[in-house]
N, C-alpha and C positions, 0 to 999 in steps of 0.2 A: 344486365346479366349476360354472361358469356358461358355458353355450353362447353363442357369439356368432352372431347371425343378421344383425345390421345394424350397419354402422359409419359414423360421420360423420368425414370428413377435411377439415380446413381448415388449410392450411399456408402460411406465409410462406417458410420454408426448405424447398424441395422435394427436397433432396438425399436419395438413398436410397429414394425413394418406390416405385420399380419393384419392389424386392424385397418390399415390404409388399403391393403389389397382387397379386403372384404368389401369395403364401401365402393371401391373402383369397379370391382366385378359386378356388384349389384346395379351399378349405373352404366354397365356395358362400355366402360372406358378401356380402350386398348392401351397396353403397357409395353414400353420399350425400356430395356435395362442393359447395364454393362457389367462385365467381369463378375466380381463376387456377388453383386446384387442380383444378377441373372441367376446364379447358382442358388442363392438363398430363396428367391421367389419360386424356383423349381422345387426346392426342398420343401417349401410350405404348400406345394401342390396347387399353385396358381399358374396361369398362362402368362407368358411374356415373350416378346420378340427381342432377340439379342441385338445389340447395337450394330454389330458387324453385318448382320443380316439385313437390318433396316437401311444402312448406308450403302451396302454392297462393297464395303471395304473392310479388310481384316484389322483387328487391333494389332498395332505394330510397336516396335521399339520397347519391348517388354512392358507393354501397357501404357507407355507414356502418351501414345496417341490412340484415343478411343472415340471420344465425342467431338474432337476438333475436325468437323466435317461440314461442308456447305449444306448438306441435306438436313443436318441437325439445326444449324444456326438459322438457315433460311426458314425452316419450319417454325422456329420460335420468333424470329425477328420480323417476319412479314406483317404489315399492317393489313388486317383482314378486309378493310373497306377500300383499299388502294388497288385500282384496276391494274396498274403496271406491275405491282407486286404479285397479284393473282396470275397475270400472264406468265411471269417468270417461273412461278411454281408449276403451272401447267406444262410449260415448255420443258422443264427439267424433271418433271414427274416427282416433285417434292410434295410432302404432306405436312399439314399443320400439326404443331405440337402445342397443346393448350395448357398443359400443366407440367411444371418442372419441380421435382422433389430431389434435392441434392444437399448433402452435407460433406464437408471437406476432409481431406486427410488430416489426422490429428497432429498438426505441426507443433502446437504448444506442448502436448504430452510427450512428443518425440524429444523435444529439447530437455524436458525434465528427466527422461530415462536414458538419453543417449548423448554421447559427446563425439561420436564419429561423424565427421563433416560430410562424407559421402552419403551416409544413411540419412542424415538430416536433409540434405539436398533432395534425395529421392522422395522425401515426405512433404515436399512443396507441391501442393495441388495446382495444376494448370487448367485442366479441362473443367473441373467443378466450378471454380470462380468465373471462368469464361462463360459457361452456360448460364450461371446465375445472373451475371451482369446483362446478358442478352435478354433473359426473361424479365428481369426487373425493369429494363429500359422499355420493354413493350408491355407493361402492366395493363394497358388499356385492353389488351386481348389475351394476355397470358397470366396465369397464376404461378407464383414462385414460392416454394416452401424450403426453408434452409435449416430448420431445427425440428427435432422430435417434439419439442414443446408446442409446436404449432399444429400438430396432427389433429388434436381434438377440435380445434377451431375450424380446420379445413373440413373435417368430417361433418361438422354442424352446418357449414355453408352448403356443401354438396347435398346433404340430406334435406335441408330446408328449401333449396332452390332446384330440386330435381336434376342433379347432375351439373349444376352451373354454380358460378360464384359472382358475387356483387363487385362493382367497381371499387367501392369503399374498402372492401377486404383486400382486393388485389393491390390497391395503392398502398395500404398499410404493410402488406407483405413485401412490396417493392422497397419501401423505406428501410425495413429491417434487413432485407437482402443486401442493399448497398452498404449498410453499416457493417454487415457480416464480412463482405469482401474487403472493405476498408480496414477492418480490424485484423483480418487475416494477413493482408499485405503489410500492415504495421508491425506484426509479429516478425515477419520475414526481414523487413527493413531493420528492425531493432537487432535481430540476430546478426546480420552482416555488419552493422555498426560496432557491435560488441567484439566480434572476432577480429575486427580491424582497429580496435581501441579508439573508436571515434565517439566521443561524448557529445560533441557539438557539430553535427553535420549541417550543411547549408539549408536543408529542410528538415525540421524536427516534427516527428509524428508522435502525438501523445494518445495513448489508448488505455482502456480499462473496462472492467466488467462492473455493472451496477451491483453493489452488495445490498444496499437498501436505500430507499427514499426516506429521509429523516423527517421528523415532525416539523421542524423549522431550523433556521440557521442560528447564528449567534443571538438573534432577537426574533420574537414571534412573527414579525412581518417579513422575514427573509426566508426564502426557500433554500433547501440544501439536500445533498445526497452524498453517499460515500461510494467510491469506486476503488477497484484494485486491479492491478495487472493480472493477478491470478483470480480464481473464483472464490477466494477466501482471504481474510486478513490475518490469519494465524493467531487470533485471540478467540476464545470460546466463552460466550456469556452463559453462565450457569444459572443465574437467578436475577430477577428484577425486570422492571419495565424497559421499554426500548431506550437505547442510548441516544443522546442528543448530539448535535454538532459540537457543543462545548465539551460534552463528556469525552467524545473521541479526541478532541484537541488536547485535553488534559491527559487522557490515557496514553496517547503517543508521546507526550512530553515526559510523563512519568516513566514509561518503558525505555525511552532513550537514555535516561540517567541510570535506571535500574540495571539495564543490560550492559552498561559500561563498567559496572562494579564487578568485583571478583565473583566467580561462579557460586551460586547458591548463598550469596552473602548480601546483606544490605537492605535498608528500608528507605523509601523515598516518599515524601508527602508533598503533593502538588496543589497549588491554588492558582487558577487563571494562568496556567502553563508555566508558572514560576515555582521552583522548589521553595518551600518554607521550612523544610527540614530534611536532612539526609544523614544517614549513619551507616558505616560499613563495619560496625562491631560484629564479631563472629556469632555471639549468642543472640539468637533471633529476637527474643522478647526484649533484650537490652537495646538492640539496634532500633526497634520500634519506639521504645520509651525515650531514647536519646534523640531520635528524629523529631518526635512530638514536642519534646522539651525545648527545642530550638525556637519554636514560634507557635505555641498551642492555640493562641487566639486566631491566627491566620489559618491554622489547620482545620478549624471548624467548617464542615461542609465541603471539605476538599476531597482529594483522591489519594489513597494509600497504595503504594506498589511495593510488595515484598518480593525480593529476588530469591525466594525459596518457598517451600510448601508450608502452608499455615496449619498448625496443630491446635489442640484444645486450649492450652494456656494462653496463647497469643489471641485466639478468637475471643476468649472472655475479656481480655484486655481491650481489644478493638471495639467491643460492644459498649464500652464505657463512654465512647465519643461518637459524635455524628459525622459520618463520612458518606458521600454519595456513591462512591465506587471503591471497592477493595479488589486489588489485583494481586495474584500470586502464581507461583509455579505449582498450582494445584492446592486442594483443600482436603484434609482427611475427613472422614465421615462425621466424627464428633464436632469438628470445627465448623463444618458446613451446617450441621443442625443448629449450632449455637448462633451463627451469623444470620441464618435465614429468618430468625425470630425478629430481627431488626426491621422495622417498617421502611419501605422504599429503598432498601439497599440493593446495589447491583454487584454481583460477584463475577469476576473475570479470571479465567484460567489462561495464563500467558506462557504456559510451558513450552509451546512450539514457536513462540515469537523470538526472532533474533534480528540483530541489526545487520544491514548489508551496506554495500558501497554505492547504492543507487543514487539518483539525482534528487535534489530538493527543488520544488517549484514554488514560485510566487507570481501572481498575475494581477493586472488591472486593465480593464477594457480588452483590447486585443493584443496586449503586450505581455510577454512572459519572461520572467527572470528565472534562470536555471543555474544551479551550482552543485558541486559535489557535496556530499554530507560531511560533517565534521565529526568523524568517528575515530580520529587518530588515537592509537594506544600510547599512553605516556610511559616512559621509563626515565631513569635519571640521566640517560644520554641526551634527552631532549632539553636539558636545563644546564645552566652554568652558574656555579657559585662565584659571585663577583664581590662579595664582602670579605673582609679580613677574617671575621669570625665564621667558622665552618659549622654546618648544621649537624646535629646528632642524627643517628639512624631513624629514630622516631619522628624527628622534625621533618626529615626528607619524606617519609611516608605520609605525614599529615599535610605537607605542602603539596605533594602530588595529588592527594585526595581532594584538597581544597581547590586546586587549579582545575581538576577534572570536573568538579561540580560547577565551578565558576563559568565554564564555557557553555553551560546549559541554562544559565540565568540571563534574563534579558539585560542587554547592555544599557547604560554603564553598570557593571557588575562588580561587587565586592563580596567575598566570602571569608568569614572568620571561622576557624575550625580548631578543634583539639581532639586528640584520640580518635581520629577517623570519623569525626562527627561535626556537623555544622553547628556553630554556636550563635552566629548572626549573619544574616544575608541582606545585602542592600541591592535592590534590582531596579532596572528600567528608568534610571534618572538621567536627565540631560547633563547633570554635573556629576563627575566622579567623586567630588568632595561630598556631595549630598548622599551618594551611595555609601560612602565610608561612614557618614554620620548615622544613617539608618541601620547599617550593620552593627555599629557600636551600640546604638540605643537598644536594639534587640538583644545583643549580647549581655547588656547590663541586667536584663530581666531574667537571664539564665543563671540559676544558682550554682551551676557546675562550671562556671567560666573563669575561674580564678587564676589558673596557671597553664603554661604550655601552649599559649595561643599562637596560631599562625594565621596569616591572611593571604588571600589570592586576589589578583585583579585581572580582568579579562584583557586589558590593554595597558600600555605603559602609563605611569603617572606623569602628566605634563609638567607638574610643579612639585616641589617638596611638600607642600601643605597636606596633600592626601596621605602620604606615608607617615608624615609627622603626626597627624591626627590618630592614625592606627597605633603607632608606637606609644603615644601618650596614654592610650586606652589599655595598654598592657600587652600588645602584640610583640612577640619576640623574634618572629621570622616572617619574611614577606617574599612572595613569588609573583613576578610580573613579566610580561613580554618586554624585550628590549626595543629600542627604536626612537626614543625621545632625544631631542637635542640637549636635554638636561639630564641624560642618563648619568653623567659623571657627578652631577650635583646630588642625585639620588644615592649613588654609591657612597659619596663622601658623607652624606648625612647618616646613612646606615652605619658606617664605620665610626663616626663620632658618637653614636648612641649605642654601639655594641650590638647592633641588630644583624641577624643573618639575612642576607639578600640573595635571591636566586633570580636569574634572568631566563626567560623561555625563548627559544628560537622561533616560536610561532605565536601569532596573535589569535584570539578566539572570541571575536564579537558574535553576539546573537541578537539580531534586531527583530 
């Protein structure tokens, strides 16, 4: 146990301060404080020594220098059982500081609310993290508190141990404190990388807030959790049991496609992160029915993402099938009442979710692969008509729709579509020819797949056999990335068969 005789308090967030002051006073613990914290303590009618009085030096540089003083850091960092340290303290008339309660300038909130570089720089806390690091290093003798969420635990320690804290508690608080300073510095590092357009610096710092510890990972024997750079992930679970690792994986896959569709339009059905049906039909209930019709067997137990608000009629239709998760841009009251009757359903409001240009991570052992996200917005300018036969306006729209969906399907990927709706999807095959066959087989089960068929491939066809198989099945137009040494052969075959062929300027693998 280490008795607390003197505490240093310097807070940006002063919430909950009163209950701390109450317990410190009860245990006759002297308080040193700085700036706004000193004023707040005075306002709450508790005693405190202002930092400038304690150090004998005034706050200078508009408050930039307050706690950066040998008297402060010596009081925190000295090892109590070290005779040489004690001699230094006596010689300089320095006093021990046994408890540090500090939280930092709200740098992350400043970034959200402000784009003025000078103001952002002024909200980089220097003294706070420095004090915290000193206290955390000397946890054997000093208690460090960095969050209002730790106040109750501190009060319990001080109350149970008559004004002292246990080593176990101090060590725990030290671990949290070093994490807090590392996180804070990571925010600042990330900010400077962004303003200098550096995505891949020599040293990459990855940071996040724990959203929740999940029940398990992909399988019950695996541990997992979800983190976010912010304190939320911009999806709101309205109903149902806790989401699993696999649920989140599928939800993010579904939202990635949904949010790439026109605003308030489209339905996506996901199974094991792959789409088994996508439709961008404008009428909401039609888009759902069309997406389901693409592959109703695979859709069973999957995830539905509606890029619009769900109302009564669609809710009744959704209830006819088993889905683990239903995502929408909100649910009206009647729809919510209908859907909540379904056992084990999870309802997610994704109204606030949007795609950004952040980086995508993949890792194994201590190695991390990082790349920019594939959220490119497609227009006709991204493609070139290379066949003699030119596409109609409706074919162009269907081809771009199919190609957009295709880039979110695990490679090798083939998507057959008609009227802004997927008709057959072949995914995740080592052979592109096999993906073509799977897409065709699924298409043949779809009763509405008789005319106006287009197909998209996420990469070029290395041989004519793939595009030949699609054309033989009734596909009238194909879109694929250029780049094969046999591109001329593919173009020749399209011309011989009277097929529309478009080349994309970009490839879109998704492994």
